[in-house]
C-alpha positions as CSV (number, residue, x, y, z in Angstrom):
1,M,0.0,0.0,0.0
2,Q,1.3,3.5,-0.9
3,D,1.3,6.4,1.5
4,L,-0.6,8.8,-0.7
5,A,-2.7,9.2,-3.9
6,I,-3.1,12.7,-5.4
7,V,-6.2,13.2,-7.5
8,I,-6.3,16.3,-9.8
9,V,-9.2,17.1,-12.1
10,N,-8.1,19.4,-15.0
11,Y,-10.1,21.5,-17.4
12,N,-8.5,23.8,-19.9
13,I,-5.7,25.2,-17.7
14,R,-2.7,23.5,-19.3
15,D,0.0,25.9,-18.1
16,L,-1.1,25.8,-14.5
17,V,-1.5,22.0,-14.3
18,V,2.0,21.7,-15.8
19,R,3.3,24.0,-13.1
20,N,1.4,22.2,-10.5
21,L,2.9,18.8,-11.4
22,Q,6.4,20.3,-11.8
23,S,6.2,21.5,-8.2
24,I,4.9,18.2,-7.0
25,F,7.8,16.2,-8.6
26,K,10.3,18.8,-7.5
27,Y,9.4,19.0,-3.8
28,T,7.8,15.7,-2.9
29,E,10.4,13.4,-1.1
30,D,10.4,10.5,1.4
31,L,6.9,9.4,0.3
32,D,5.5,6.5,-1.7
33,Y,2.9,8.3,-3.8
34,K,1.2,8.5,-7.2
35,V,-0.5,11.3,-9.0
36,Y,-3.8,10.8,-11.0
37,V,-4.7,13.5,-13.4
38,I,-8.3,13.3,-14.8
39,D,-8.7,15.5,-17.8
40,N,-12.3,16.7,-18.3
41,G,-12.1,17.0,-22.1
42,S,-9.8,20.0,-22.3
43,S,-9.4,21.7,-25.7
44,D,-6.1,23.4,-24.9
45,D,-3.8,20.5,-25.5
46,S,-3.4,19.7,-21.8
47,I,-3.1,16.0,-22.4
48,E,-0.4,16.4,-25.1
49,A,1.6,18.9,-22.8
50,L,1.5,16.5,-19.9
51,K,2.8,13.6,-22.0
52,I,5.6,15.8,-23.2
53,Y,6.7,17.3,-19.9
54,F,6.2,14.2,-17.8
55,R,7.2,11.3,-19.9
56,K,9.7,10.0,-17.2
57,E,7.1,10.2,-14.4
58,I,4.6,8.4,-16.6
59,D,7.1,5.6,-17.4
60,D,8.0,5.4,-13.7
61,E,4.3,5.1,-12.8
62,L,4.4,8.2,-10.7
63,L,1.8,9.8,-12.9
64,E,-1.3,8.3,-14.5
65,I,-3.4,10.4,-16.9
66,Y,-7.1,9.8,-17.6
67,D,-8.1,11.2,-21.0
68,T,-11.9,11.1,-20.5
69,K,-12.6,13.2,-23.6
70,T,-15.7,14.7,-21.9
71,N,-16.4,17.2,-19.2
72,N,-17.5,14.9,-16.3
73,G,-17.8,17.7,-13.7
74,F,-15.7,17.9,-10.5
75,S,-17.3,15.2,-8.4
76,K,-17.4,12.5,-11.0
77,G,-13.9,13.4,-12.2
78,N,-12.6,13.0,-8.6
79,N,-14.3,9.6,-8.3
80,I,-13.0,8.1,-11.6
81,P,-9.7,6.7,-10.3
82,F,-10.8,5.6,-6.9
83,D,-11.0,1.8,-7.7
84,S,-7.4,1.9,-9.0
85,I,-6.1,3.6,-5.8
86,N,-4.3,1.6,-3.1
87,S,-3.0,4.1,-0.5
88,K,-3.5,5.0,3.1
89,Y,-4.4,8.6,2.3
90,I,-5.9,10.4,-0.7
91,L,-5.6,14.1,-1.6
92,Y,-8.0,15.8,-3.8
93,M,-6.4,19.0,-5.1
94,N,-7.1,21.6,-7.7
95,P,-4.9,21.9,-10.8
96,D,-4.2,25.6,-10.1
97,M,-2.0,25.0,-7.1
98,E,1.7,25.1,-6.6
99,L,3.9,23.5,-3.9
100,T,6.8,25.5,-2.5
101,D,8.1,22.7,-0.2
102,N,7.4,19.1,0.8
103,N,3.7,19.8,1.5
104,F,2.5,16.2,1.0
105,K,5.0,14.7,3.4
106,K,4.1,17.3,6.0
107,Q,0.4,16.5,5.7
108,V,0.9,12.8,5.8
109,D,2.9,13.2,9.0
110,F,0.2,15.5,10.4
111,M,-2.5,12.9,9.8
112,N,-0.3,10.1,11.3
113,N,0.2,12.3,14.4
114,N,-3.6,12.8,14.7
115,P,-5.0,9.3,14.2
116,D,-8.5,10.2,15.4
117,I,-8.8,12.7,12.4
118,D,-10.4,11.4,9.2
119,F,-10.0,14.5,7.0
120,S,-7.7,17.6,6.9
121,T,-6.7,20.6,5.0
122,C,-3.8,23.1,5.1
123,K,-3.3,26.8,4.8
124,L,-3.9,28.1,1.2
125,M,-2.1,31.2,0.1
126,Y,-2.7,33.5,-2.9
127,P,0.3,34.3,-5.1
128,D,0.4,37.7,-3.5
129,N,1.0,36.0,-0.1
130,N,-2.4,36.8,1.3
131,I,-4.2,34.0,3.1
132,Q,-7.1,32.4,1.3
133,H,-10.3,31.9,3.4
134,N,-10.8,28.2,2.8
135,I,-12.6,27.5,6.2
136,K,-16.3,28.0,6.8
137,N,-19.2,26.6,8.9
138,L,-21.9,24.6,7.2
139,P,-24.6,26.9,5.7
140,T,-28.1,27.5,7.0
141,F,-31.2,28.5,5.1
142,S,-30.8,32.2,6.1
143,V,-27.2,32.2,5.0
144,N,-28.1,30.6,1.6
145,L,-30.8,33.2,1.0
146,A,-28.4,36.1,1.8
147,V,-25.7,34.7,-0.4
148,L,-28.2,34.2,-3.3
149,L,-29.2,37.9,-3.1
150,K,-25.5,38.9,-2.8
151,L,-26.2,40.5,0.6
152,H,-23.0,39.0,2.1
153,H,-21.1,41.6,0.1
154,F,-22.7,44.4,2.1
155,L,-24.1,43.0,5.3
156,K,-22.2,41.5,8.3
157,T,-25.0,39.8,10.2
158,K,-24.4,37.4,13.0
159,S,-25.4,34.4,10.9
160,L,-23.1,35.5,8.0
161,K,-20.2,36.1,10.3
162,K,-20.7,32.7,11.8
163,Y,-20.8,31.1,8.4
164,F,-17.8,32.9,6.9
165,L,-15.9,32.6,10.2
166,S,-14.9,36.2,10.0
167,D,-12.7,35.9,13.1
168,F,-11.1,32.5,12.2
169,D,-7.4,32.3,13.2
170,Y,-5.6,30.8,10.2
171,N,-2.4,30.6,12.3
172,K,-4.0,28.1,14.7
173,T,-4.4,24.4,14.1
174,Q,-8.0,23.5,15.0
175,Q,-11.0,21.3,14.2
176,V,-13.3,22.8,11.6
177,E,-16.7,22.1,10.0
178,Q,-16.3,23.0,6.3
179,I,-13.2,23.1,4.0
180,M,-12.8,24.2,0.5
181,G,-12.7,21.4,-2.1
182,A,-9.5,22.7,-3.5
183,Y,-7.4,20.7,-1.0
184,V,-9.1,17.8,0.7
185,F,-6.8,15.3,2.5
186,A,-8.5,12.1,3.7
187,K,-8.0,8.7,5.0
188,T,-8.9,6.6,2.0
189,D,-11.1,4.2,4.0
190,S,-12.9,7.2,5.5
191,M,-13.6,8.6,2.0
192,E,-15.0,5.3,1.0
193,K,-17.2,5.0,4.1
194,I,-19.0,8.3,3.4
195,G,-19.6,7.3,-0.3
196,L,-17.0,9.4,-2.1
197,W,-18.0,12.6,-3.9
198,N,-21.7,13.1,-4.6
199,E,-22.1,13.0,-8.4
200,D,-25.4,14.8,-8.2
201,Y,-23.3,18.0,-8.1
202,W,-21.6,18.8,-11.3
203,L,-19.6,21.8,-10.1
204,W,-19.8,23.7,-6.8
205,W,-21.4,22.6,-3.5
206,E,-20.0,19.1,-3.8
207,D,-17.4,20.0,-1.1
208,V,-20.1,21.4,1.2
209,D,-22.1,18.2,0.8
210,L,-18.9,16.2,1.5
211,C,-18.3,18.1,4.8
212,K,-21.9,17.7,5.8
213,R,-21.7,13.9,5.4
214,I,-18.4,13.9,7.3
215,K,-20.1,15.6,10.2
216,D,-23.2,13.4,10.0
217,N,-21.0,10.3,10.2
218,G,-19.2,11.5,13.3
219,M,-15.9,12.1,11.6
220,K,-13.5,15.0,12.2
221,I,-11.8,17.6,9.9
222,L,-8.6,19.3,11.2
223,Y,-7.1,22.4,9.7
224,N,-3.3,22.4,9.7
225,S,-1.9,25.9,10.1
226,D,1.7,24.8,9.8
227,N,1.5,23.6,6.2
228,F,0.7,25.6,3.2
229,L,0.7,25.9,-0.6
230,V,-0.2,28.4,-3.3
231,H,-3.7,28.4,-4.8
232,Y,-4.5,30.6,-7.8
233,E,-8.3,29.8,-7.2
234,G,-11.0,29.4,-9.7
235,E,-9.0,29.5,-12.9
236,S,-11.3,26.9,-14.6
237,F,-14.5,28.2,-13.1
238,F,-13.8,31.8,-14.0
239,Q,-13.7,30.9,-17.7
240,L,-17.5,30.9,-17.5
241,A,-19.5,34.1,-17.9
242,S,-21.2,35.5,-14.7
243,V,-24.6,34.2,-15.6
244,D,-23.3,30.7,-16.3
245,R,-21.3,30.7,-13.0
246,Q,-24.4,31.8,-11.1
247,K,-26.5,29.0,-12.7
248,R,-23.9,26.4,-11.7
249,F,-23.7,27.8,-8.2
250,N,-27.5,27.9,-7.8
251,N,-27.9,24.4,-9.1
252,G,-25.5,23.1,-6.4
253,M,-27.1,25.1,-3.7
254,L,-30.6,23.9,-4.6
255,I,-29.4,20.2,-4.6
256,Y,-27.9,20.7,-1.2
257,S,-30.9,22.6,0.1
258,K,-33.4,20.0,-1.1
259,K,-31.4,17.3,0.6
260,Y,-30.8,19.0,4.0
261,F,-33.4,21.8,4.5
262,K,-37.1,21.8,4.9
263,K,-39.3,21.6,1.8
264,Y,-40.7,25.2,2.1
265,Q,-37.1,26.5,2.6
266,Y,-36.0,24.8,-0.6
267,F,-38.9,26.4,-2.6
268,I,-38.1,29.9,-1.2
269,L,-34.5,29.5,-2.3
270,K,-35.6,28.2,-5.7
271,F,-37.7,31.3,-6.2
272,F,-34.9,33.7,-5.2
273,S,-32.4,31.8,-7.4
274,Y,-34.0,33.4,-10.4
275,I,-33.4,36.9,-8.9
276,S,-29.8,35.9,-8.3
277,I,-29.4,35.1,-12.0
278,F,-30.8,38.5,-12.9
279,L,-28.2,40.1,-10.5
280,A,-25.5,38.1,-12.2
281,F,-26.7,39.3,-15.6
282,I,-26.3,42.9,-14.4
283,S,-22.8,42.1,-13.2
284,Q,-22.0,40.6,-16.6
285,V,-23.4,43.6,-18.5
286,F,-21.4,46.1,-16.4
287,K,-18.3,43.8,-16.3
288,I,-18.1,43.6,-12.6
289,K,-15.3,41.3,-11.7
290,P,-16.3,38.5,-9.3
291,R,-14.4,37.8,-6.1
292,G,-13.4,34.2,-5.4
293,Q,-15.0,32.6,-2.3
294,G,-11.6,32.6,-0.6
295,R,-11.5,36.4,-0.6
296,I,-14.8,36.9,1.1
């Protein structure tokens, strides 16, 4: 059994996924690992570039590429290689990330030193060295309604502060409730126990659903403040226009809300989801640049 499997779902960000893999193979030491790249039908020659840049790693079975020739979405893409994986831990990471040190070994050691923990994440940094806000609480009905109407950009209510964890100390290792799907480090058997990624979600909210199931199964997530890597955030997602992004976001939120909230709350959110699409259209017309979730 290997120490770690790294799963990366790529879609049309060739240069960043190449940089990601270069950093992995440069800095990862003292670890038995394998990288699985699932390409979701990229049209930017990602597959060809990976085969050129990483021929040695492919031959040495450090890297396996899945050329799916279709856009499977994030959840299904993450699940594709699971049956081929034989490792103690599994890391799901975004392709727009870059290591600056032996991040994976540090996180493996962190998990080994905390055997009661099933899932973990680390500190994520923007290229400008600002900390990315990758920790939240699980959402409530009122939070989802406020986010749909973009009120979280203007209001700082008690429920929104609690959700966004405005006072979270990113320099303190601690147990958390929700982590960003960009970097999810898990015990492989724990991932299997909760049923892998929910493929009802095509893109967005799959990580929220994952964290909800982790909590409901009595498992724990630990944030590691002593380990970090660079995350460019949302490079694939921001290729979509504002309205398309909002539709994807709304679809995920409604799937989550129908599953975990009361029926009347779901229908209220569904009604206001149309208003949120109109607001996204206004943003698109006036070319208002969106902020990534990690900057809120």
